[in-house]
All heavy atoms as a GROMACS GRO file, in nm:
protein
  596
    1MET      N    1   6.746  -7.951  -3.635
    1MET     CA    2   6.660  -7.839  -3.669
    1MET      C    3   6.677  -7.805  -3.817
    1MET      O    4   6.715  -7.694  -3.852
    1MET     CB    5   6.686  -7.721  -3.579
    1MET     CG    6   6.670  -7.753  -3.432
    1MET     SD    7   6.669  -7.609  -3.324
    1MET     CE    8   6.494  -7.576  -3.326
    2GLY      N    9   6.654  -7.904  -3.901
    2GLY     CA   10   6.662  -7.883  -4.044
    2GLY      C   11   6.792  -7.928  -4.108
    2GLY      O   12   6.807  -7.919  -4.229
    3THR      N   13   6.886  -7.975  -4.028
    3THR     CA   14   7.011  -8.025  -4.086
    3THR      C   15   7.020  -8.176  -4.066
    3THR      O   16   6.956  -8.232  -3.977
    3THR     CB   17   7.134  -7.960  -4.019
    3THR    OG1   18   7.134  -7.992  -3.880
    3THR    CG2   19   7.133  -7.810  -4.037
    4THR      N   20   7.099  -8.241  -4.149
    4THR     CA   21   7.122  -8.384  -4.134
    4THR      C   22   7.271  -8.411  -4.138
    4THR      O   23   7.345  -8.341  -4.207
    4THR     CB   24   7.052  -8.465  -4.245
    4THR    OG1   25   7.098  -8.418  -4.372
    4THR    CG2   26   6.901  -8.452  -4.237
    5ALA      N   27   7.313  -8.513  -4.067
    5ALA     CA   28   7.454  -8.551  -4.065
    5ALA      C   29   7.482  -8.646  -4.180
    5ALA      O   30   7.395  -8.721  -4.225
    5ALA     CB   31   7.487  -8.619  -3.932
    6SER      N   32   7.605  -8.647  -4.226
    6SER     CA   33   7.644  -8.741  -4.331
    6SER      C   34   7.671  -8.880  -4.272
    6SER      O   35   7.672  -8.978  -4.344
    6SER     CB   36   7.766  -8.690  -4.407
    6SER     OG   37   7.875  -8.672  -4.319
    7ASP      N   38   7.694  -8.886  -4.142
    7ASP     CA   39   7.719  -9.013  -4.073
    7ASP      C   40   7.598  -9.055  -3.993
    7ASP      O   41   7.519  -8.972  -3.951
    7ASP     CB   42   7.838  -9.000  -3.976
    7ASP     CG   43   7.970  -8.991  -4.045
    7ASP    OD1   44   8.001  -9.081  -4.124
    7ASP    OD2   45   8.045  -8.894  -4.019
    8ASP      N   46   7.588  -9.186  -3.969
    8ASP     CA   47   7.491  -9.235  -3.871
    8ASP      C   48   7.571  -9.270  -3.745
    8ASP      O   49   7.692  -9.244  -3.738
    8ASP     CB   50   7.411  -9.354  -3.926
    8ASP     CG   51   7.497  -9.476  -3.960
    8ASP    OD1   52   7.616  -9.481  -3.922
    8ASP    OD2   53   7.443  -9.567  -4.024
    9PHE      N   54   7.505  -9.328  -3.647
    9PHE     CA   55   7.576  -9.356  -3.522
    9PHE      C   56   7.688  -9.457  -3.541
    9PHE      O   57   7.791  -9.449  -3.475
    9PHE     CB   58   7.478  -9.402  -3.414
    9PHE     CG   59   7.416  -9.290  -3.338
    9PHE    CD1   60   7.300  -9.229  -3.381
    9PHE    CD2   61   7.476  -9.241  -3.222
    9PHE    CE1   62   7.243  -9.124  -3.312
    9PHE    CE2   63   7.421  -9.136  -3.152
    9PHE     CZ   64   7.304  -9.077  -3.197
   10TYR      N   65   7.671  -9.554  -3.631
   10TYR     CA   66   7.778  -9.652  -3.652
   10TYR      C   67   7.899  -9.587  -3.718
   10TYR      O   68   8.010  -9.595  -3.666
   10TYR     CB   69   7.731  -9.771  -3.735
   10TYR     CG   70   7.847  -9.863  -3.764
   10TYR    CD1   71   7.900  -9.942  -3.664
   10TYR    CD2   72   7.908  -9.864  -3.888
   10TYR    CE1   73   8.011 -10.022  -3.687
   10TYR    CE2   74   8.018  -9.943  -3.913
   10TYR     CZ   75   8.069 -10.022  -3.813
   10TYR     OH   76   8.179 -10.101  -3.835
   11THR      N   77   7.879  -9.523  -3.833
   11THR     CA   78   7.996  -9.469  -3.904
   11THR      C   79   8.062  -9.355  -3.828
   11THR      O   80   8.184  -9.344  -3.827
   11THR     CB   81   7.959  -9.423  -4.047
   11THR    OG1   82   7.858  -9.321  -4.039
   11THR    CG2   83   7.908  -9.539  -4.132
   12GLY      N   84   7.982  -9.274  -3.763
   12GLY     CA   85   8.039  -9.163  -3.686
   12GLY      C   86   8.121  -9.210  -3.568
   12GLY      O   87   8.232  -9.160  -3.544
   13THR      N   88   8.069  -9.306  -3.492
   13THR     CA   89   8.143  -9.354  -3.375
   13THR      C   90   8.261  -9.442  -3.416
   13THR      O   91   8.366  -9.440  -3.352
   13THR     CB   92   8.052  -9.428  -3.276
   13THR    OG1   93   7.984  -9.534  -3.344
   13THR    CG2   94   7.951  -9.333  -3.212
   14ALA      N   95   8.248  -9.518  -3.525
   14ALA     CA   96   8.361  -9.599  -3.574
   14ALA      C   97   8.476  -9.508  -3.617
   14ALA      O   98   8.592  -9.535  -3.586
   14ALA     CB   99   8.317  -9.690  -3.689
   15ALA      N  100   8.444  -9.400  -3.688
   15ALA     CA  101   8.548  -9.304  -3.728
   15ALA      C  102   8.611  -9.239  -3.605
   15ALA      O  103   8.733  -9.222  -3.599
   15ALA     CB  104   8.488  -9.198  -3.819
   16GLY      N  105   8.529  -9.205  -3.508
   16GLY     CA  106   8.582  -9.146  -3.386
   16GLY      C  107   8.676  -9.241  -3.313
   16GLY      O  108   8.782  -9.200  -3.266
   17LEU      N  109   8.636  -9.369  -3.303
   17LEU     CA  110   8.721  -9.467  -3.236
   17LEU      C  111   8.856  -9.482  -3.306
   17LEU      O  112   8.959  -9.495  -3.240
   17LEU     CB  113   8.650  -9.603  -3.229
   17LEU     CG  114   8.540  -9.616  -3.125
   17LEU    CD1  115   8.462  -9.746  -3.146
   17LEU    CD2  116   8.597  -9.610  -2.985
   18SER      N  117   8.855  -9.477  -3.438
   18SER     CA  118   8.982  -9.491  -3.510
   18SER      C  119   9.075  -9.373  -3.483
   18SER      O  120   9.196  -9.385  -3.496
   18SER     CB  121   8.959  -9.507  -3.660
   18SER     OG  122   8.912  -9.387  -3.717
   19GLY      N  123   9.019  -9.261  -3.444
   19GLY     CA  124   9.099  -9.144  -3.409
   19GLY      C  125   9.122  -9.128  -3.260
   19GLY      O  126   9.182  -9.030  -3.216
   20GLY      N  127   9.071  -9.221  -3.178
   20GLY     CA  128   9.094  -9.216  -3.034
   20GLY      C  129   8.980  -9.159  -2.952
   20GLY      O  130   8.992  -9.149  -2.830
   21THR      N  131   8.869  -9.123  -3.014
   21THR     CA  132   8.754  -9.073  -2.940
   21THR      C  133   8.678  -9.191  -2.881
   21THR      O  134   8.640  -9.283  -2.953
   21THR     CB  135   8.661  -8.991  -3.032
   21THR    OG1  136   8.736  -8.881  -3.083
   21THR    CG2  137   8.539  -8.942  -2.957
   22LYS      N  138   8.655  -9.190  -2.750
   22LYS     CA  139   8.594  -9.304  -2.683
   22LYS      C  140   8.445  -9.288  -2.659
   22LYS      O  141   8.375  -9.385  -2.630
   22LYS     CB  142   8.665  -9.330  -2.552
   22LYS     CG  143   8.810  -9.369  -2.572
   22LYS     CD  144   8.877  -9.392  -2.438
   22LYS     CE  145   9.019  -9.435  -2.455
   22LYS     NZ  146   9.116  -9.329  -2.464
   23SER      N  147   8.394  -9.166  -2.666
   23SER     CA  148   8.251  -9.144  -2.645
   23SER      C  149   8.209  -9.014  -2.713
   23SER      O  150   8.294  -8.931  -2.744
   23SER     CB  151   8.216  -9.140  -2.496
   23SER     OG  152   8.279  -9.030  -2.434
   24ILE      N  153   8.078  -9.003  -2.736
   24ILE     CA  154   8.024  -8.883  -2.800
   24ILE      C  155   7.907  -8.830  -2.718
   24ILE      O  156   7.847  -8.902  -2.640
   24ILE     CB  157   7.978  -8.908  -2.945
   24ILE    CG1  158   7.862  -9.009  -2.948
   24ILE    CG2  159   8.094  -8.954  -3.032
   24ILE    CD1  160   7.787  -9.014  -3.080
   25ILE      N  161   7.877  -8.704  -2.738
   25ILE     CA  162   7.756  -8.642  -2.685
   25ILE      C  163   7.677  -8.595  -2.805
   25ILE      O  164   7.729  -8.520  -2.888
   25ILE     CB  165   7.789  -8.521  -2.594
   25ILE    CG1  166   7.875  -8.564  -2.476
   25ILE    CG2  167   7.659  -8.455  -2.546
   25ILE    CD1  168   7.928  -8.447  -2.394
   26ASP      N  169   7.552  -8.641  -2.817
   26ASP     CA  170   7.468  -8.599  -2.928
   26ASP      C  171   7.349  -8.522  -2.874
   26ASP      O  172   7.300  -8.552  -2.764
   26ASP     CB  173   7.420  -8.720  -3.008
   26ASP     CG  174   7.365  -8.682  -3.144
   26ASP    OD1  175   7.419  -8.589  -3.206
   26ASP    OD2  176   7.268  -8.745  -3.189
   27PHE      N  177   7.305  -8.424  -2.949
   27PHE     CA  178   7.189  -8.345  -2.911
   27PHE      C  179   7.062  -8.411  -2.963
   27PHE      O  180   7.053  -8.439  -3.082
   27PHE     CB  181   7.199  -8.202  -2.967
   27PHE     CG  182   7.287  -8.113  -2.887
   27PHE    CD1  183   7.424  -8.117  -2.901
   27PHE    CD2  184   7.232  -8.025  -2.795
   27PHE    CE1  185   7.506  -8.035  -2.826
   27PHE    CE2  186   7.313  -7.942  -2.719
   27PHE     CZ  187   7.450  -7.946  -2.735
   28VAL      N  188   6.969  -8.436  -2.874
   28VAL     CA  189   6.834  -8.479  -2.911
   28VAL      C  190   6.753  -8.351  -2.929
   28VAL      O  191   6.736  -8.275  -2.834
   28VAL     CB  192   6.771  -8.568  -2.802
   28VAL    CG1  193   6.627  -8.601  -2.834
   28VAL    CG2  194   6.854  -8.694  -2.781
   29ILE      N  195   6.706  -8.327  -3.050
   29ILE     CA  196   6.633  -8.204  -3.078
   29ILE      C  197   6.492  -8.241  -3.123
   29ILE      O  198   6.471  -8.283  -3.236
   29ILE     CB  199   6.704  -8.119  -3.184
   29ILE    CG1  200   6.846  -8.088  -3.136
   29ILE    CG2  201   6.625  -7.991  -3.212
   29ILE    CD1  202   6.931  -8.013  -3.234
   30PRO      N  203   6.394  -8.228  -3.033
   30PRO     CA  204   6.256  -8.263  -3.068
   30PRO      C  205   6.201  -8.173  -3.179
   30PRO      O  206   6.236  -8.056  -3.190
   30PRO     CB  207   6.179  -8.240  -2.938
   30PRO     CG  208   6.281  -8.240  -2.830
   30PRO     CD  209   6.406  -8.187  -2.893
   31SER      N  210   6.115  -8.232  -3.260
   31SER     CA  211   6.041  -8.153  -3.359
   31SER      C  212   5.942  -8.063  -3.284
   31SER      O  213   5.914  -8.086  -3.167
   31SER     CB  214   5.964  -8.246  -3.452
   31SER     OG  215   6.053  -8.330  -3.522
   32PRO      N  216   5.888  -7.963  -3.351
   32PRO     CA  217   5.790  -7.877  -3.283
   32PRO      C  218   5.675  -7.959  -3.224
   32PRO      O  219   5.616  -8.043  -3.292
   32PRO     CB  220   5.740  -7.785  -3.395
   32PRO     CG  221   5.853  -7.781  -3.492
   32PRO     CD  222   5.915  -7.919  -3.487
   33LYS      N  223   5.652  -7.939  -3.096
   33LYS     CA  224   5.546  -8.005  -3.019
   33LYS      C  225   5.567  -8.156  -3.000
   33LYS      O  226   5.480  -8.226  -2.950
   33LYS     CB  227   5.408  -7.980  -3.081
   33LYS     CG  228   5.371  -7.834  -3.089
   33LYS     CD  229   5.360  -7.774  -2.951
   33LYS     CE  230   5.323  -7.627  -2.956
   33LYS     NZ  231   5.315  -7.568  -2.825
   34GLN      N  232   5.684  -8.209  -3.038
   34GLN     CA  233   5.712  -8.351  -3.015
   34GLN      C  234   5.749  -8.370  -2.868
   34GLN      O  235   5.834  -8.300  -2.814
   34GLN     CB  236   5.828  -8.397  -3.102
   34GLN     CG  237   5.862  -8.545  -3.084
   34GLN     CD  238   5.982  -8.588  -3.166
   34GLN    OE1  239   6.066  -8.506  -3.203
   34GLN    NE2  240   5.990  -8.716  -3.196
   35PRO      N  241   5.685  -8.466  -2.800
   35PRO     CA  242   5.721  -8.492  -2.662
   35PRO      C  243   5.870  -8.528  -2.647
   35PRO      O  244   5.926  -8.598  -2.732
   35PRO     CB  245   5.632  -8.611  -2.623
   35PRO     CG  246   5.516  -8.601  -2.716
   35PRO     CD  247   5.573  -8.549  -2.845
   36LEU      N  248   5.932  -8.480  -2.541
   36LEU     CA  249   6.074  -8.506  -2.519
   36LEU      C  250   6.103  -8.656  -2.515
   36LEU      O  251   6.203  -8.702  -2.571
   36LEU     CB  252   6.122  -8.443  -2.390
   36LEU     CG  253   6.120  -8.291  -2.377
   36LEU    CD1  254   6.185  -8.250  -2.245
   36LEU    CD2  255   6.189  -8.225  -2.493
   37MET      N  256   6.018  -8.732  -2.450
   37MET     CA  257   6.041  -8.876  -2.439
   37MET      C  258   6.033  -8.944  -2.576
   37MET      O  259   6.108  -9.038  -2.602
   37MET     CB  260   5.945  -8.941  -2.340
   37MET     CG  261   5.970  -8.902  -2.195
   37MET     SD  262   6.140  -8.933  -2.137
   37MET     CE  263   6.150  -9.110  -2.158
   38ASP      N  264   5.944  -8.899  -2.662
   38ASP     CA  265   5.937  -8.956  -2.797
   38ASP      C  266   6.065  -8.928  -2.874
   38ASP      O  267   6.120  -9.016  -2.942
   38ASP     CB  268   5.817  -8.900  -2.874
   38ASP     CG  269   5.685  -8.952  -2.825
   38ASP    OD1  270   5.682  -9.039  -2.734
   38ASP    OD2  271   5.581  -8.904  -2.875
   39ALA      N  272   6.115  -8.806  -2.865
   39ALA     CA  273   6.240  -8.770  -2.932
   39ALA      C  274   6.356  -8.851  -2.875
   39ALA      O  275   6.440  -8.903  -2.950
   39ALA     CB  276   6.267  -8.621  -2.920
   40PHE      N  277   6.361  -8.864  -2.744
   40PHE     CA  278   6.467  -8.941  -2.678
   40PHE      C  279   6.465  -9.086  -2.727
   40PHE      O  280   6.569  -9.142  -2.762
   40PHE     CB  281   6.448  -8.935  -2.526
   40PHE     CG  282   6.543  -9.022  -2.450
   40PHE    CD1  283   6.675  -8.982  -2.431
   40PHE    CD2  284   6.502  -9.142  -2.396
   40PHE    CE1  285   6.764  -9.061  -2.359
   40PHE    CE2  286   6.590  -9.222  -2.325
   40PHE     CZ  287   6.721  -9.182  -2.307
   41ARG      N  288   6.347  -9.147  -2.732
   41ARG     CA  289   6.336  -9.286  -2.780
   41ARG      C  290   6.378  -9.299  -2.926
   41ARG      O  291   6.439  -9.399  -2.965
   41ARG     CB  292   6.194  -9.337  -2.759
   41ARG     CG  293   6.160  -9.363  -2.614
   41ARG     CD  294   6.020  -9.422  -2.598
   41ARG     NE  295   5.981  -9.418  -2.460
   41ARG     CZ  296   5.896  -9.331  -2.407
   41ARG    NH1  297   5.839  -9.239  -2.483
   41ARG    NH2  298   5.866  -9.336  -2.279
   42GLU      N  299   6.346  -9.199  -3.007
   42GLU     CA  300   6.386  -9.199  -3.148
   42GLU      C  301   6.538  -9.200  -3.159
   42GLU      O  302   6.596  -9.279  -3.233
   42GLU     CB  303   6.326  -9.077  -3.217
   42GLU     CG  304   6.350  -9.070  -3.364
   42GLU     CD  305   6.280  -8.951  -3.429
   42GLU    OE1  306   6.246  -8.853  -3.359
   42GLU    OE2  307   6.260  -8.957  -3.550
   43TRP      N  308   6.605  -9.112  -3.085
   43TRP     CA  309   6.752  -9.107  -3.088
   43TRP      C  310   6.812  -9.235  -3.033
   43TRP      O  311   6.912  -9.283  -3.086
   43TRP     CB  312   6.801  -8.986  -3.009
   43TRP     CG  313   6.845  -8.871  -3.094
   43TRP    CD1  314   6.975  -8.837  -3.123
   43TRP    CD2  315   6.763  -8.773  -3.159
   43TRP    NE1  316   6.977  -8.724  -3.202
   43TRP    CE2  317   6.847  -8.683  -3.226
   43TRP    CE3  318   6.626  -8.753  -3.167
   43TRP    CZ2  319   6.801  -8.575  -3.299
   43TRP    CZ3  320   6.578  -8.645  -3.240
   43TRP    CH2  321   6.664  -8.559  -3.306
   44ARG      N  322   6.752  -9.292  -2.927
   44ARG     CA  323   6.803  -9.418  -2.872
   44ARG      C  324   6.798  -9.528  -2.977
   44ARG      O  325   6.889  -9.610  -2.987
   44ARG     CB  326   6.719  -9.463  -2.751
   44ARG     CG  327   6.741  -9.390  -2.621
   44ARG     CD  328   6.868  -9.429  -2.548
   44ARG     NE  329   6.887  -9.570  -2.524
   44ARG     CZ  330   6.852  -9.636  -2.414
   44ARG    NH1  331   6.794  -9.573  -2.314
   44ARG    NH2  332   6.877  -9.764  -2.402
   45GLY      N  333   6.692  -9.530  -3.056
   45GLY     CA  334   6.681  -9.628  -3.163
   45GLY      C  335   6.792  -9.612  -3.266
   45GLY      O  336   6.853  -9.710  -3.309
   46TRP      N  337   6.820  -9.488  -3.305
   46TRP     CA  338   6.928  -9.464  -3.400
   46TRP      C  339   7.063  -9.502  -3.342
   46TRP      O  340   7.152  -9.547  -3.414
   46TRP     CB  341   6.932  -9.318  -3.442
   46TRP     CG  342   6.812  -9.270  -3.517
   46TRP    CD1  343   6.727  -9.347  -3.593
   46TRP    CD2  344   6.765  -9.137  -3.526
   46TRP    NE1  345   6.630  -9.268  -3.648
   46TRP    CE2  346   6.650  -9.138  -3.609
   46TRP    CE3  347   6.806  -9.016  -3.473
   46TRP    CZ2  348   6.578  -9.023  -3.639
   46TRP    CZ3  349   6.734  -8.902  -3.503
   46TRP    CH2  350   6.621  -8.906  -3.586
   47ALA      N  351   7.080  -9.484  -3.212
   47ALA     CA  352   7.210  -9.507  -3.147
   47ALA      C  353   7.237  -9.653  -3.116
   47ALA      O  354   7.349  -9.686  -3.075
   47ALA     CB  355   7.218  -9.425  -3.019
   48GLU      N  356   7.141  -9.741  -3.137
   48GLU     CA  357   7.162  -9.883  -3.105
   48GLU      C  358   7.283  -9.942  -3.177
   48GLU      O  359   7.344 -10.035  -3.129
   48GLU     CB  360   7.038  -9.965  -3.136
   48GLU     CG  361   6.928  -9.945  -3.036
   48GLU     CD  362   6.806 -10.031  -3.066
   48GLU    OE1  363   6.807 -10.106  -3.166
   48GLU    OE2  364   6.711 -10.022  -2.988
   49LYS      N  365   7.318  -9.887  -3.294
   49LYS     CA  366   7.430  -9.941  -3.370
   49LYS      C  367   7.562  -9.866  -3.344
   49LYS      O  368   7.659  -9.886  -3.416
   49LYS     CB  369   7.397  -9.943  -3.519
   49LYS     CG  370   7.358  -9.811  -3.579
   49LYS     CD  371   7.316  -9.830  -3.723
   49LYS     CE  372   7.253  -9.705  -3.777
   49LYS     NZ  373   7.206  -9.725  -3.914
   50ALA      N  374   7.566  -9.784  -3.242
   50ALA     CA  375   7.688  -9.709  -3.210
   50ALA      C  376   7.801  -9.804  -3.173
   50ALA      O  377   7.780  -9.908  -3.111
   50ALA     CB  378   7.662  -9.612  -3.096
   51SER      N  379   7.922  -9.766  -3.211
   51SER     CA  380   8.042  -9.846  -3.182
   51SER      C  381   8.109  -9.803  -3.052
   51SER      O  382   8.201  -9.870  -3.007
   51SER     CB  383   8.145  -9.829  -3.295
   51SER     OG  384   8.091  -9.862  -3.419
   52SER      N  385   8.070  -9.692  -2.997
   52SER     CA  386   8.134  -9.640  -2.876
   52SER      C  387   8.026  -9.599  -2.776
   52SER      O  388   7.907  -9.608  -2.804
   52SER     CB  389   8.222  -9.519  -2.910
   52SER     OG  390   8.141  -9.410  -2.950
   53ASP      N  391   8.071  -9.553  -2.663
   53ASP     CA  392   7.978  -9.499  -2.564
   53ASP      C  393   7.919  -9.369  -2.615
   53ASP      O  394   7.982  -9.298  -2.694
   53ASP     CB  395   8.051  -9.471  -2.432
   53ASP     CG  396   8.093  -9.598  -2.360
   53ASP    OD1  397   8.028  -9.702  -2.380
   53ASP    OD2  398   8.191  -9.590  -2.285
   54TYR      N  399   7.800  -9.338  -2.570
   54TYR     CA  400   7.736  -9.212  -2.609
   54TYR      C  401   7.645  -9.166  -2.497
   54TYR      O  402   7.602  -9.246  -2.412
   54TYR     CB  403   7.655  -9.229  -2.738
   54TYR     CG  404   7.543  -9.328  -2.726
   54TYR    CD1  405   7.417  -9.291  -2.682
   54TYR    CD2  406   7.563  -9.461  -2.758
   54TYR    CE1  407   7.313  -9.383  -2.669
   54TYR    CE2  408   7.461  -9.554  -2.746
   54TYR     CZ  409   7.337  -9.514  -2.702
   54TYR     OH  410   7.236  -9.606  -2.689
   55VAL      N  411   7.620  -9.038  -2.495
   55VAL     CA  412   7.521  -8.978  -2.405
   55VAL      C  413   7.442  -8.877  -2.486
   55VAL      O  414   7.484  -8.836  -2.596
   55VAL     CB  415   7.585  -8.910  -2.281
   55VAL    CG1  416   7.655  -9.010  -2.193
   55VAL    CG2  417   7.679  -8.798  -2.323
   56PHE      N  418   7.328  -8.838  -2.433
   56PHE     CA  419   7.242  -8.742  -2.501
   56PHE      C  420   7.225  -8.616  -2.419
   56PHE      O  421   7.216  -8.622  -2.296
   56PHE     CB  422   7.103  -8.801  -2.527
   56PHE     CG  423   7.101  -8.916  -2.622
   56PHE    CD1  424   7.040  -9.034  -2.589
   56PHE    CD2  425   7.158  -8.905  -2.748
   56PHE    CE1  426   7.036  -9.140  -2.677
   56PHE    CE2  427   7.155  -9.010  -2.838
   56PHE     CZ  428   7.094  -9.128  -2.802
   57HIS      N  429   7.217  -8.506  -2.488
   57HIS     CA  430   7.176  -8.378  -2.430
   57HIS      C  431   7.043  -8.346  -2.498
   57HIS      O  432   7.040  -8.325  -2.619
   57HIS     CB  433   7.280  -8.270  -2.459
   57HIS     CG  434   7.238  -8.136  -2.411
   57HIS    ND1  435   7.270  -8.089  -2.285
   57HIS    CD2  436   7.164  -8.039  -2.470
   57HIS    CE1  437   7.218  -7.968  -2.271
   57HIS    NE2  438   7.153  -7.936  -2.382
   58VAL      N  439   6.934  -8.349  -2.422
   58VAL     CA  440   6.801  -8.327  -2.480
   58VAL      C  441   6.769  -8.178  -2.478
   58VAL      O  442   6.768  -8.116  -2.372
   58VAL     CB  443   6.694  -8.409  -2.405
   58VAL    CG1  444   6.557  -8.386  -2.466
   58VAL    CG2  445   6.729  -8.558  -2.407
   59ALA      N  446   6.743  -8.124  -2.595
   59ALA     CA  447   6.711  -7.982  -2.608
   59ALA      C  448   6.563  -7.958  -2.576
   59ALA      O  449   6.478  -8.039  -2.608
   59ALA     CB  450   6.740  -7.933  -2.749
   60VAL      N  451   6.536  -7.848  -2.512
   60VAL     CA  452   6.398  -7.805  -2.487
   60VAL      C  453   6.366  -7.700  -2.592
   60VAL      O  454   6.418  -7.589  -2.589
   60VAL     CB  455   6.381  -7.748  -2.344
   60VAL    CG1  456   6.240  -7.694  -2.324
   60VAL    CG2  457   6.415  -7.855  -2.241
   61THR      N  458   6.282  -7.738  -2.689
   61THR     CA  459   6.253  -7.651  -2.802
   61THR      C  460   6.115  -7.587  -2.794
   61THR      O  461   6.079  -7.506  -2.879
   61THR     CB  462   6.265  -7.729  -2.934
   61THR    OG1  463   6.175  -7.841  -2.930
   61THR    CG2  464   6.408  -7.778  -2.955
   62TRP      N  465   6.037  -7.627  -2.694
   62TRP     CA  466   5.905  -7.569  -2.669
   62TRP      C  467   5.868  -7.603  -2.526
   62TRP      O  468   5.939  -7.678  -2.460
   62TRP     CB  469   5.802  -7.621  -2.770
   62TRP     CG  470   5.777  -7.770  -2.758
   62TRP    CD1  471   5.860  -7.870  -2.804
   62TRP    CD2  472   5.668  -7.834  -2.697
   62TRP    NE1  473   5.808  -7.993  -2.774
   62TRP    CE2  474   5.688  -7.974  -2.708
   62TRP    CE3  475   5.554  -7.790  -2.633
   62TRP    CZ2  476   5.599  -8.068  -2.658
   62TRP    CZ3  477   5.465  -7.885  -2.583
   62TRP    CH2  478   5.488  -8.021  -2.596
   63TRP      N  479   5.758  -7.545  -2.475
   63TRP     CA  480   5.726  -7.564  -2.333
   63TRP      C  481   5.578  -7.582  -2.309
   63TRP      O  482   5.495  -7.510  -2.364
   63TRP     CB  483   5.775  -7.445  -2.251
   63TRP     CG  484   5.760  -7.469  -2.104
   63TRP    CD1  485   5.660  -7.424  -2.023
   63TRP    CD2  486   5.845  -7.547  -2.022
   63TRP    NE1  487   5.679  -7.469  -1.895
   63TRP    CE2  488   5.793  -7.546  -1.892
   63TRP    CE3  489   5.962  -7.620  -2.045
   63TRP    CZ2  490   5.852  -7.613  -1.786
   63TRP    CZ3  491   6.021  -7.686  -1.939
   63TRP    CH2  492   5.966  -7.682  -1.812
   64ASP      N  493   5.545  -7.679  -2.228
   64ASP     CA  494   5.416  -7.692  -2.160
   64ASP      C  495   5.436  -7.791  -2.046
   64ASP      O  496   5.548  -7.833  -2.019
   64ASP     CB  497   5.302  -7.729  -2.257
   64ASP     CG  498   5.300  -7.874  -2.303
   64ASP    OD1  499   5.385  -7.954  -2.259
   64ASP    OD2  500   5.213  -7.907  -2.384
   65ASP      N  501   5.330  -7.826  -1.976
   65ASP     CA  502   5.343  -7.913  -1.859
   65ASP      C  503   5.400  -8.051  -1.894
   65ASP      O  504   5.468  -8.113  -1.812
   65ASP     CB  505   5.209  -7.929  -1.788
   65ASP     CG  506   5.168  -7.802  -1.715
   65ASP    OD1  507   5.255  -7.717  -1.688
   65ASP    OD2  508   5.047  -7.788  -1.686
   66SER      N  509   5.374  -8.100  -2.015
   66SER     CA  510   5.427  -8.232  -2.053
   66SER      C  511   5.579  -8.229  -2.064
   66SER      O  512   5.646  -8.327  -2.031
   66SER     CB  513   5.364  -8.282  -2.184
   66SER     OG  514   5.411  -8.207  -2.295
   67VAL      N  515   5.635  -8.116  -2.109
   67VAL     CA  516   5.780  -8.103  -2.117
   67VAL      C  517   5.838  -8.106  -1.975
   67VAL      O  518   5.938  -8.174  -1.950
   67VAL     CB  519   5.819  -7.973  -2.191
   67VAL    CG1  520   5.970  -7.951  -2.188
   67VAL    CG2  521   5.767  -7.976  -2.335
   68TYR      N  522   5.775  -8.038  -1.885
   68TYR     CA  523   5.818  -8.038  -1.744
   68TYR      C  524   5.819  -8.181  -1.689
   68TYR      O  525   5.916  -8.224  -1.627
   68TYR     CB  526   5.724  -7.948  -1.663
   68TYR     CG  527   5.755  -7.946  -1.516
   68TYR    CD1  528   5.858  -7.868  -1.466
   68TYR    CD2  529   5.679  -8.021  -1.427
   68TYR    CE1  530   5.887  -7.866  -1.330
   68TYR    CE2  531   5.706  -8.020  -1.291
   68TYR     CZ  532   5.811  -7.942  -1.243
   68TYR     OH  533   5.838  -7.942  -1.109
   69ARG      N  534   5.714  -8.256  -1.713
   69ARG     CA  535   5.707  -8.395  -1.665
   69ARG      C  536   5.814  -8.483  -1.731
   69ARG      O  537   5.880  -8.562  -1.664
   69ARG     CB  538   5.568  -8.454  -1.690
   69ARG     CG  539   5.461  -8.398  -1.598
   69ARG     CD  540   5.330  -8.475  -1.612
   69ARG     NE  541   5.275  -8.470  -1.747
   69ARG     CZ  542   5.197  -8.373  -1.794
   69ARG    NH1  543   5.165  -8.270  -1.718
   69ARG    NH2  544   5.151  -8.379  -1.918
   70ASP      N  545   5.831  -8.467  -1.864
   70ASP     CA  546   5.931  -8.548  -1.934
   70ASP      C  547   6.073  -8.517  -1.885
   70ASP      O  548   6.156  -8.607  -1.876
   70ASP     CB  549   5.924  -8.525  -2.085
   70ASP     CG  550   5.809  -8.600  -2.152
   70ASP    OD1  551   5.743  -8.683  -2.083
   70ASP    OD2  552   5.785  -8.576  -2.272
   71MET      N  553   6.099  -8.392  -1.851
   71MET     CA  554   6.231  -8.356  -1.798
   71MET      C  555   6.258  -8.433  -1.668
   71MET      O  556   6.368  -8.484  -1.646
   71MET     CB  557   6.241  -8.206  -1.775
   71MET     CG  558   6.251  -8.127  -1.902
   71MET     SD  559   6.247  -7.949  -1.876
   71MET     CE  560   6.398  -7.922  -1.786
   72GLY      N  561   6.157  -8.444  -1.584
   72GLY     CA  562   6.173  -8.520  -1.460
   72GLY      C  563   6.199  -8.667  -1.487
   72GLY      O  564   6.283  -8.729  -1.422
   73THR      N  565   6.129  -8.722  -1.585
   73THR     CA  566   6.150  -8.864  -1.621
   73THR      C  567   6.291  -8.885  -1.676
   73THR      O  568   6.357  -8.983  -1.640
   73THR     CB  569   6.046  -8.906  -1.728
   73THR    OG1  570   5.914  -8.888  -1.674
   73THR    CG2  571   6.065  -9.051  -1.769
   74LEU      N  572   6.337  -8.796  -1.759
   74LEU     CA  573   6.469  -8.811  -1.819
   74LEU      C  574   6.581  -8.808  -1.716
   74LEU      O  575   6.678  -8.882  -1.728
   74LEU     CB  576   6.493  -8.701  -1.923
   74LEU     CG  577   6.422  -8.720  -2.057
   74LEU    CD1  578   6.427  -8.592  -2.139
   74LEU    CD2  579   6.485  -8.835  -2.134
   75VAL      N  580   6.571  -8.724  -1.614
   75VAL     CA  581   6.680  -8.717  -1.518
   75VAL      C  582   6.678  -8.831  -1.417
   75VAL      O  583   6.778  -8.857  -1.351
   75VAL     CB  584   6.684  -8.580  -1.444
   75VAL    CG1  585   6.706  -8.468  -1.542
   75VAL    CG2  586   6.561  -8.556  -1.361
   76HIS      N  587   6.566  -8.898  -1.405
   76HIS     CA  588   6.561  -9.013  -1.315
   76HIS      C  589   6.590  -9.139  -1.389
   76HIS      O  590   6.633  -9.237  -1.342
   76HIS     CB  591   6.424  -9.021  -1.247
   76HIS     CG  592   6.409  -8.915  -1.142
   76HIS    ND1  593   6.338  -8.800  -1.165
   76HIS    CD2  594   6.457  -8.905  -1.018
   76HIS    CE1  595   6.343  -8.722  -1.059
   76HIS    NE2  596   6.414  -8.784  -0.968
   0.00000   0.00000   0.00000
């Protein structure tokens, strides 16, 4: 939501592994009116170079019926 990390998925997870962290949880934060599935796919693309396990917590930043449908898709 307007901030950027100094690390990407590779450098962040590599640093974590060197300190004993085995997995991370990252927040997927959709842009205004961005479909949840589009945001999820964007984060998945960035995470392809991760050195460790990761999971996502997808934030709901706006609401309509498409968000409701995408939430169902994400949990299945």
